[in-house]
N, C-alpha and C positions, 0 to 999 in steps of 0.2 A: 222604611229604612233598611238600607242593605249594608252588609259588611264587605268592604273592598280592600284587597291587598294591592299595593301599588309598588312595583320594583323599578328603581331607576339605575341605569348601568353608568359606567365611568365617565363616558363622553357626556352624559346628562349632568353630572356633577363635577365636571372638570375645572370650574372655577367658582369662587364665591357668588359672581353674577348668575351663573347657570343654576346655582342651588337656589337662588332667589327665584328663578323662573320655575324649578321644581316645587318650591314653597306655594307658589301662586296656583299650580295645578292641584296640589294636594288640598289646599284650603277650599278651592272651588268645589272639589268633591265633597268635602265636609260640609260646606255650606248648603249643598244640595240635599242634605239631611242623612248623609251616610256616615257610618263608622269607618274610619280609615287607619290602616296599618302600613307603614312605608318600609320597605326594604331597600337599603343603598349598597352599591358598590363603592369601592375606594375611588378617589378622584383619579382621572385618566392619567396614566403613566406612573402613578404612586406605588402599585404593587411591583412593577419593574424595578422601581428604584430600591424598594425594600429588599427585593430579592438580591439585587446587587450588593446592597450593605451586608445583607447576611452570608452572602458568599465570600465577600472580602474579608469578613470576620473569621470564615472558616465553616460555616454550616450551608449544607444544601437541603436538609430535611431534618426532622426531629422536633422535639418538644419546644426548644428555644427558637428554632426556625419559625415555627407557628406562632409563637408569642410575638415575634417581630412583625410577620405578614399580617397578623390580624389588626395592628394598629391603623391601617389604611382605612378600614370600614369605620373604626371608631372615630377617627377625625371627621369623616363626612357626615355621620349621623348627629355628631355634636354640633356641627356647623348648621345643619338644617334645623335642629331643634332650636338653637338660639335665634335663627331668623324667623321661624314660625313664632316663637314667644315675643319677638319684636314686633310682629304684626297683630299681636293682641290674642293669639290662640294658644291654648293649652297644649303643649308638647312634651312628651316625655321620651327620652333616648332609654333604650334597654338593651344592654350587651346579651350575647348569647347565653352567658351564664345566669343571667336574671330572668330570661324568659321561662325556663331554660330549654335550649336547644340541646338535647343529649345525643352525644355521637359516641362511636367506638373510639379506640385509643391509636388508630392508624394515622399518626401525624401526617399532615400534608395532604392525605386523601381519605379523610374521615368520612364515614357513612352515618347519616342520621338515624337514630334508633327511635327517638321518641320525642315529642315536643310538648311542654306544658302549656295550657292555654289560660289558666286562671288569672295570672298576673296581667296579660294583655287585655282579656275580656274585662277584668274589674277596671282597668284604666279606661278603656272604651265606654263603659257604663258611666264613668265620672265625666265623660265628655272629652277625653284627652285624645290627642293624635299621638299614636305609638310609632316610634322610629327605631327600627332593628337593624343591625348590620348583617349583610349578607356574608356567605363565605366562612362564617366561624360558628363553633359550638363549644361545648364542654363535655369532657369524658366522665366516667364514673368517679374518677379521683379528683375531679374539679381542675384538671388541666385544660388550658385553652387548645383548641384543635382548629384546623382549617379543612375544607371540603375539597380543595383542588379545583381544577379547571371547571367553569360553569358553576361554581358554588353559590353565587348570588341568585341566579335563576332558581337553583334547586331549593335554596332556603326560602324564596318567596312562595314557591308552589306547595312545599312542605307546610308552611305556615298556614297557607290558604286551606290545605286539606285538613290540618289540625283544627283550625278555627271555624271549619265548615263554612268558609266565606262564600258569598254569592258570586264573586268575580275576582280573578287574579289578572291585573293589568301589568304587562311587561313593556316598560318604555326604554327605547332604544334610539338609534340614530337612523333607523329606516321606518317607513310608514307603515310596515306589515310584511306579510310573506308574498313574495312575488312569483310568478310562474317560472322565472329564471333569474340570472343575475342581470340587473338592469344596466350594469356597466358593459355587458356584452350585447344585450338586446334593448335597445331604447324603448321599444314597444312592450317590454315585459309588462303584465297585467298583475295588479294587486288582487289577490284573492279576497272575497268577503269571508270566507270560511275554509277550514280544512280540517280533515279528520286527524285525530290522535296518531293513528297508524301511518298515515300519509306524512304528517310532520316528524314523526319518528324516523321514517326512512329517509326524509330530505335531510334531517339533521345529521343523521349518521353518514349521508352520502356526500357531504360537503357544504350544504347550505348553513350559513353561519348566524342565522337569526336567533335560534334557541339551542341550547345544548341538550343532548340526548337524555341526560338524567332528569332534567326538569320535566320533560315531555313524558318520560316513563311515569314519574310521580303523578302528573296531571292525568294520565290514562287510568292508572291503578286506583285513584281516588276520585276520578270523574270531576276534576277541577277545570271549569271553563277558563281558558286563557285568551286574553286579547293582547295581540302584539301591535304596538302603536308607536308613533315617533314622539319624543319629548319636544320637539321643535316646531310641530305644526298641529292644527286642530283636526287633522284628517282622521276619520275612523279607520281603525287598523283592521287586522285579521283575527277572527276568532277561531281558535283551535278547540274543537269539541268533539262529541260522539259523532260517529258517521250516520249520515242520513241519506234518503233516496237521491237528493239533489247531486250528492257528491258522486254517485254512480253514473250520472248521465254523460259526463265526459270521461272518455277511455284515459286520458292522461291529464294530470293536474299540473305537473311541473317537470322542469329539466335541471338537473344538477351536475355538478362537475368536481372532481378533486385532482388537483395536479401533485399533490404531495404523497405520492405512491411510488413504490418501485417494484419491479417484477424480478423474480429469482427462479431459474429453470434448472433443474437436475437432469442432465442427459444421460440416457442409457443406464439407468439404475436397475439392478437386478429386480425382476418382478416376482416377489414371493412374500408369503405372509410375514407381517411385522415391520416391512421396510418403512411404510408410512410412519409407523410409531416412531421408529428410530430416527426419522428426519424431523418430524415435528415436536417430539417430547422435549428436546433441548431449548426449542423456542418457547414452548409453553412455560417451562421452568424458569426462563429468564423473563417471563412476563411480556413476551412480544406477541401481539395479536396478528394472526394470519387471516387475510381477509379471502379473496377469491382463490379457489384451487381447481386446477385442471390436470387430470392424468390422461395420457395418451393410451391407446389400445396396445396391449402387450405384443411385442414382435421379437421372435427368436429369444424369449426369455428375459427380455429386458423392455423397460418403458421410460418415458419421459414425465416428469412431474413438474409443473408450474404453479407458483402462487405469488401473491402480493403481500407487501407489508408497507407501513408507512416510511416516509423518508427518514424520520427521526429514528426508526429502528432498523434501517437498511444494513449499516456497516456491521452491527452486532449479529443481525440475522445472517448475513452473508458468511461471516466468519464461523459460526457455529453450523451452518449448513455444509459448507466446505469441509469442515472436519469430519462431519458425518458421511458425506459423500465419498471421501477419500477412504475412509474405513470400509465402506460398502463396495469399494472399487467401482464407483460410477465413472463413466466416460469424462464428464465435465460438469462445471457449474457455470452458468452464465447469467448475468445480470443486465438489467436495462432500467436506468433511472429517468429516461426520457419518455414517460408514459402518463396517461391520465385516465382516471375513471369516469366514464359518462354514463348517467343513469336517467331513465324516465320513470316517473312516479305517478300512481293513480288509482284510487279506490275503484275506478270504473273497469280496470283490467279484468276484474272477477267476472265481469258480464259482458265483455267485448272480446271477440275472437280477432286474431291477425294483428295485434298491436305490435308484437315483436317483429313480425314480418315487415310491417310498415317502417320500423326503426331500422332494420337491416337494409331495407331497399333504399332508403333515404340516405344512409351513409354510403352505400355502394355507389349511388349515382354521383357522389362527390369525390369518388375514388378514396375513401376512407376505409382503411382495412380493419376489421374487428379482430383482436388477438385473443381475447378471452370473453366469456359470457357467464353471467350469473343471474339467476331469477328468484323472485319469491312471488307471492300471490299478487302483490301490488306494485312490483317494480322489475325493471329489466336494466342491469348494468352491464356495460361493456368496456374493455380495456382498448384504448386506441394510442397512436403516437400523439405525444403531447403537443407537437406543432399544429395538430389539426383542431384543437379543443374548441376555440372560439367558433370556428367554421361549423363544427358538429353542433355545437349548442344553438346556433342561429337556424341552421336547417332543420333541426328537429322541432324547435320552438315553432317555426312556420309550418312544418308539415302537419303537426298535431293541432293547429289552430289556435294557439295559446294566447296571441295577442288580441284575439277578438273579444270585444266586451261581453258577448254572450257565446259561449262555447256550444256549438250545437252537436248533438249526437250524430256520429258517423258510423258507417259500416266499412270494415277494413277487410 
């Protein structure tokens, strides 16, 4: 007998009929002799509706805002429990406060601090299927909190870690993790497995299958994750520890993100402390700076270029412009028509020439590289947004990612 945590996203529970489909999957796992804990998101579109209601009432964050938003998951777990009971199974819905899922008091962006496991394990011993809402917890004062974007995935992985589950299955509307976006490359290949580090890089670089916080939890506590579809029986992608097979291919996937903007400070005085003055206001405003490039100093001046998300662009530009003017920089230039393109692979650690092959491939298509950022298992570049789909396709082909068996190559 294994203990399995199964998480179903909003599209999987979008209607009562779809929740009945979820119930069938859950009961099949239970009837196979496993203990099952289910984590649900709100029904698709429900969280956006609740956000709209809260904002219409005058709140965009805070305690009462979280009280409103947390009701979406409460509805879905109640409906699933009712359906499971109607099918003759013992099911118990258990709110975050009942588990309990303890968080800090940062409303709308709470972090999980610890999870009690006795209530769930006792229910499992009694043969019950436990159904838990994702996205919510409770602080030390008993207030309902929500975990922010990706909160349901994080809840599922954190529960799996606390319960020492044998597997955490993340059910979504895709069949697993693909080598790139199948809407761009129809021959994109579903990977059988991928390392935590590779998945973390892909999630942070634009792949939308898993949220970064959930992958971080899984890596930290060594929770095996299976990403699979709610709508097919296809075996998904296992996210797990790196093994030798993962290093055979230099590149595992190609990702992209069009929701970025580039800001350049032109001819800023090149002296100690300038970078601090430019970036400290961004940090204090909670704006994350991604890629940074500084040119070689010329005649006591330098150019500094960095990227931020589209959502942060307007505030970031205003803050940088104010600082740049104070520093008597020549100009501040912005470009929102960019995209970040990345290749990811554990095999980069043992294969030489991967970056060169990437640059050559883009050059052959006349695609200019504006910025470069690297880590041990990824290379990211900034390019003109209009070339994104072409760049993804040619890199996907160049590294042989469409092949069913990716063969080791020398670059």
